[in-house]
NUTOR-851771 format. One record per residue (C-alpha): x, y, z; residue in one letter. Coordinates in steps of 0.1 Angstrom, whole numbers, padded with zeros to 4 digits, always signed. Layout:
BEGIN
XYZA...
//
This chain:
BEGIN
-0023-0004+0159M-0011-0026+0189P-0045-0042+0192L-0048-0047+0155A-0013-0063+0155R-0022-0086+0184R-0053-0099+0165L-0032-0104+0133A-0006-0122+0153D-0030-0146+0169V-0047-0153+0136L-0014-0157+0117G-0026-0127+0093A-0012-0097+0076A-0023-0062+0083L-0041-0041+0058G-0052-0005+0061A-0077+0021+0049S-0065+0051+0032R-0069+0071+0066D-0047+0048+0084V-0020+0052+0059V-0025+0091+0057D-0020+0091+0094R+0012+0074+0091G+0003+0043+0112W+0009+0019+0084L+0028+0025+0050S+0013+0027+0016Y+0019-0010+0006P-0008-0019+0033H-0035+0003+0018Q-0065-0017+0006V-0091+0000-0020G-0092+0018-0053L-0060+0037-0045S-0044+0008-0030G-0046-0030-0034K-0073-0054-0041T-0073-0083-0017I-0093-0116-0014T-0083-0132+0019P-0101-0161+0035K-0109-0138+0064L-0111-0100+0064Y-0117-0081+0098V-0126-0046+0095G-0117-0027+0126L-0135+0006+0128G-0137+0007+0089V-0167+0026+0079S-0169+0010+0044G-0163+0038+0019S-0168+0028-0017V-0131+0032-0021Q-0122+0007+0005H-0150-0017-0004L-0137-0019-0039A-0104-0034-0026G-0119-0060+0000M-0154-0070-0008Q-0143-0102-0026T-0130-0115+0006S-0144-0149+0015Q-0156-0140+0050T-0160-0104+0061I-0162-0094+0097V-0168-0058+0106A-0165-0041+0139I-0177-0005+0140N-0195+0017+0165T-0220+0029+0138D-0247+0004+0132P-0255+0021+0098E-0218+0019+0087A-0217+0007+0049P-0193-0021+0059I-0222-0039+0075F-0239-0043+0042R-0211-0064+0028V-0202-0081+0061A-0210-0118+0069D-0207-0109+0106F-0210-0077+0123G-0203-0064+0157I-0216-0031+0167V-0193-0018+0193G-0160-0001+0200D-0130-0019+0188M-0110-0010+0219F-0136-0029+0239D-0142-0058+0215V-0106-0066+0204L-0092-0074+0239P-0118-0100+0245A-0118-0114+0210L-0080-0118+0211V-0080-0136+0246E-0109-0160+0234K-0088-0167+0202L-0057-0173+0223R-0076-0197+0244E-0090-0216+0216A-0055-0220+0201K-0041-0230+0235G-0018-0200+0236K-0011-0180+0267P
//
């Protein structure tokens, strides 16, 4: 969660969660996106390690731009993503956050 929070902070964004994240207690239920949670339509949705289950997709697939980061190149999330990164989010996110901070002129 700390990496996700850093990305959200640099983007000025809110955190959402899959059911698995909520079930593990990493975020509370009001953050859950999907059939058993909320439907969201942000300008930018970044899925971090989200496989793209039908239940989760139902809550976020109307996002304007979808970016997916997942180690599985066959993950269903890539079928709805505008941009996809096949890789480990723990490797990708630090570099992404750093580049975004540089672009925004933040240390």
